[in-house]
C-alpha positions in Angstrom: 0.0 1.6 -27.4 1.9 -0.5 -30.0 3.6 -3.9 -28.3 6.9 -2.7 -29.3 6.8 1.0 -27.4 5.6 -1.4 -24.0 8.4 -3.3 -24.6 10.7 -0.4 -25.5 9.5 1.0 -22.3 9.3 -1.9 -20.0 12.1 -4.1 -20.8 11.0 -7.9 -21.7 11.3 -9.9 -25.0 8.8 -9.5 -27.7 7.9 -12.8 -30.0 5.2 -11.8 -32.8 4.3 -8.9 -34.3 5.6 -5.6 -32.9 3.0 -3.3 -34.3 -0.1 -5.2 -32.9 -1.6 -2.2 -30.5 -3.1 -2.9 -27.4 -5.6 -0.5 -25.3 -6.3 -2.0 -22.1 -5.4 -5.4 -20.1 -8.0 -7.9 -19.2 -7.8 -11.5 -17.9 -7.3 -14.2 -20.2 -10.7 -15.4 -20.2 -12.4 -12.1 -20.7 -10.0 -10.4 -23.0 -11.0 -9.2 -26.3 -9.3 -7.8 -29.4 -7.2 -4.9 -28.8 -6.4 -6.6 -25.3 -3.5 -7.4 -23.6 -3.6 -10.7 -21.4 -1.2 -12.1 -18.8 -0.3 -15.6 -17.3 1.3 -16.3 -14.1 -0.7 -18.9 -12.8 0.0 -22.1 -14.1 -3.9 -23.5 -13.3 -4.8 -20.8 -16.5 -2.6 -22.4 -18.7 -5.5 -23.6 -20.9 -6.9 -20.4 -21.2 -4.3 -19.5 -23.9 -5.7 -21.5 -26.3 -9.0 -19.7 -26.2 -8.4 -16.1 -25.0 -9.9 -13.5 -27.4 -6.5 -11.2 -26.6 -4.6 -9.5 -29.4 -1.3 -10.2 -27.4 -0.1 -11.9 -23.8 2.3 -11.7 -21.2 3.9 -14.7 -20.3 6.9 -16.3 -18.6 9.2 -18.0 -20.6 8.3 -21.6 -19.5 4.8 -21.0 -21.4 6.0 -18.9 -24.7 5.3 -21.7 -26.6 2.0 -22.2 -25.6 0.7 -19.9 -27.9 1.2 -18.6 -31.3 -0.4 -15.0 -30.1 2.6 -12.0 -30.0 3.8 -12.4 -26.7 5.8 -10.6 -24.4 8.0 -13.0 -22.4 9.2 -11.9 -18.7 10.1 -14.1 -15.9 7.8 -12.2 -13.5 5.0 -12.0 -15.5 2.6 -10.9 -12.9 4.8 -7.8 -11.7 4.8 -6.9 -15.8 1.2 -7.1 -15.9 1.6 -4.6 -13.4 3.5 -2.6 -14.8 1.4 -2.5 -18.2 -1.5 -1.8 -16.4 0.0 1.5 -14.8 1.3 2.3 -18.5 -2.2 2.2 -20.0 -4.0 4.0 -17.3 -2.0 7.0 -15.6 -3.8 8.1 -12.6 -6.5 11.1 -13.1 -4.9 14.4 -11.5 -6.5 17.3 -9.9 -5.6 20.5 -11.5 -2.8 22.3 -9.4 -4.2 25.1 -6.7 -6.4 25.3 -3.6 -9.7 25.3 -3.5 -11.5 28.4 -2.2 -13.3 26.8 0.1 -10.0 24.9 1.8 -8.7 26.4 4.7 -4.7 26.8 4.6 -2.4 28.0 7.2 1.1 28.7 5.7 2.8 28.5 2.2 1.6 25.3 0.0 3.6 24.4 -3.0 2.4 26.1 -6.3 2.2 22.4 -7.4 0.1 21.2 -4.8 -3.2 20.2 -5.4 -5.6 20.9 -2.7 -9.5 20.0 -2.5 -12.7 21.3 -1.5 -12.8 21.6 2.3 -9.3 20.5 2.9 -7.9 21.9 6.5 -3.8 22.2 6.6 -2.9 23.6 10.4 -0.1 25.9 11.2 3.6 24.7 10.5 2.3 21.9 8.4 4.8 21.2 5.7 3.3 20.2 2.4 5.4 18.5 -0.5 5.7 19.6 -4.4 2.7 17.6 -6.3 1.1 16.3 -3.2 -2.7 16.1 -4.0 -5.2 16.1 -1.0 -8.6 15.2 -1.9 -11.9 16.8 -0.6 -12.6 16.6 3.3 -8.7 15.7 3.9 -7.6 17.4 7.6 -3.8 17.7 8.1 -2.8 18.6 11.8 -0.1 21.4 13.0 3.2 20.3 12.2 2.4 17.5 10.0 5.1 16.9 7.0 3.8 15.1 4.2 6.8 14.5 1.3 6.2 15.3 -2.6 4.2 13.5 -4.6 2.3 11.6 -2.0 -1.6 11.4 -2.6 -4.3 11.2 0.1 -7.6 10.6 -1.0 -11.1 12.2 0.6 -11.3 12.3 4.6 -8.1 11.2 5.8 -6.7 12.3 8.8 -3.7 13.2 9.8 -2.9 14.2 13.4 -0.4 17.0 14.5 3.7 16.4 14.0 3.0 13.2 12.1 5.3 12.5 8.9 4.6 10.8 5.7 7.2 10.1 3.3 7.3 10.8 -0.2 4.9 9.4 -3.0 2.4 7.9 -0.3 -0.8 7.0 -1.2 -3.5 7.0 1.6 -6.9 6.0 0.6 -10.3 7.3 1.9 -10.7 7.4 6.0 -7.7 6.4 7.1 -6.3 8.1 10.2 -2.7 8.7 11.0 -1.7 9.8 14.5 -4.7 9.0 16.7 -4.1 8.5 20.2 -3.2 4.9 21.0 -5.0 3.0 23.0 -2.9 3.7 26.4 -4.7 3.6 30.2 -3.7 3.3 33.6 -5.9 1.2 35.9 -6.9 3.3 39.6 -9.1 2.1 41.8 -11.6 0.2 39.7 -11.2 3.2 37.0 -9.1 4.0 34.1 -6.5 6.9 33.8 -6.1 8.0 30.5 -2.1 8.4 29.1 -1.2 11.2 26.9 0.0 9.9 23.9 3.1 12.1 23.2 4.8 10.3 20.5 4.1 10.5 16.3 3.5 8.5 13.7 6.7 8.3 11.0 5.7 7.0 7.7 8.5 6.1 5.3 8.6 6.8 1.2 6.5 4.6 -1.4 3.9 3.3 1.4 0.4 2.9 0.7 -2.5 2.5 3.3 -5.7 1.2 2.6 -9.3 2.6 3.4 -10.1 3.5 7.0 -7.0 1.9 8.1 -5.6 3.4 11.5 -2.3 4.0 12.8 -2.0 5.3 16.5 0.6 7.7 17.5 3.4 6.5 19.7 2.7 6.7 23.7 6.3 7.6 24.0 8.3 7.1 20.9 7.2 7.0 17.8 5.0 4.3 15.7 6.9 3.6 12.6 6.1 2.5 9.1 8.8 1.7 6.9 9.6 2.6 3.4 7.5 0.3 0.6 4.7 -0.9 3.2 1.8 -2.1 1.9 -1.3 -2.1 4.2 -4.6 -3.1 3.1 -8.1 -1.5 4.3 -9.0 -1.7 7.9 -5.9 -2.7 9.2 -5.1 -1.4 13.1 -1.6 -0.6 14.1 -1.5 0.7 17.6 1.3 2.6 19.3 4.4 2.1 19.4 4.6 -0.7 16.4 7.3 -0.5 14.4 7.3 -2.2 10.4 9.8 -3.1 8.8 10.6 -2.2 5.2 8.5 -3.7 2.0 6.3 -5.7 4.5 2.6 -6.5 3.5 -0.6 -6.6 5.3 -3.9 -7.7 3.9 -7.2 -6.6 5.4 -8.7 -6.5 9.1 -5.0 -7.1 10.4 -4.6 -5.9 14.0 -1.2 -5.5 15.6 -0.8 -4.2 19.5 1.6 -2.2 20.7 5.2 -2.4 20.5 5.2 -5.4 18.6 8.2 -5.1 15.9 7.3 -6.4 12.4 10.9 -7.4 10.3 11.3 -6.5 6.9 9.4 -8.1 3.8 7.3 -9.6 6.3 3.5 -11.0 5.0 0.6 -11.0 7.7 -2.6 -12.7 6.0 -6.2 -11.2 6.5 -7.6 -10.9 10.2 -3.9 -12.2 11.2 -3.8 -11.0 14.6 0.0 -10.1 16.2 0.1 -9.5 20.4 1.7 -6.8 21.6 5.7 -6.5 22.3 6.6 -9.8 20.2 9.1 -9.6 17.3 8.8 -11.2 13.8 12.0 -11.9 12.5 12.7 -10.7 8.6 10.8 -12.7 6.2 7.9 -14.2 8.5 4.9 -14.9 6.5 1.4 -15.4 8.8 -1.7 -17.4 7.4 -4.8 -15.3 7.6 -6.4 -15.8 10.7 -3.8 -16.7 12.6 -2.8 -15.8 16.0 0.7 -15.1 16.7 1.2 -15.0 21.0 4.9 -15.5 20.8 8.2 -13.8 18.9 8.8 -15.7 15.8 12.8 -15.6 15.4 13.1 -17.5 12.1 11.9 -16.8 8.8 9.2 -18.9 7.2 5.4 -19.4 7.1 3.3 -19.7 10.3 -0.2 -20.8 10.3 -3.0 -21.9 13.3 -5.1 -20.4 15.8 -4.0 -22.5 19.3 -1.2 -23.3 19.0 0.8 -21.4 16.4 3.2 -23.9 14.7 5.5 -23.6 11.7 3.6 -24.5 8.4 
């Protein structure tokens, strides 16, 4: 795609030859002719002089550091993400239902239902939904338009997934929360009768588990991004556009504010509340509610960073 077309589609300011064609995105150090690279971290500024790329994406303050054709944008990292998506459209399955799938009820003609998928009774599947092989969709589940569930995702009964969701392989949505009442040295199981309700534009990583609510619902807000192997317990509420790295654990009934971030292996004790725009460093144990936005780091004691 010529640089002129990329800028016409994505915006930004182009300096240099608009007819230069790029076919892929690469890092500055490894880029070759025909590829476009990007600079967002000043630590790699020197690589602008030696890169083999045919063009670069840079923020305005580095635009004068190279003679290569360059697209200038205030957020070079986000622009790079959009260029990657533009040059690498996702592969899709053809619409239709594979003969090995077991489907109870109607599915739109635009849906893509793979091998050995099971869709329970009264489930509602939106337009252009893709279910890769081995997915199991329980009774009464609702999945919004344009969502993609990769192989072996399990969605338990009555859970809701919004539009444009991406759920990676092996994720489990709506399994029982860890609810048991002690009695005479034994445990009595508490039936988990809530749901999981997931908003629009949510991404859920491989082997992540989101438990259904004990009474009310576990809620994941619009735009939330969850990495692999995350555990979200029953009745947790995660605010819009929060993001969590791998192996985070959130105990029951915690409330996570909007735009919060939690680094890898961060642990949130149950029944706590994190305000909007709280950022928890990797490996941090949160044992108290955090009422103010900011960065928090450490284990014992947790303290402002």
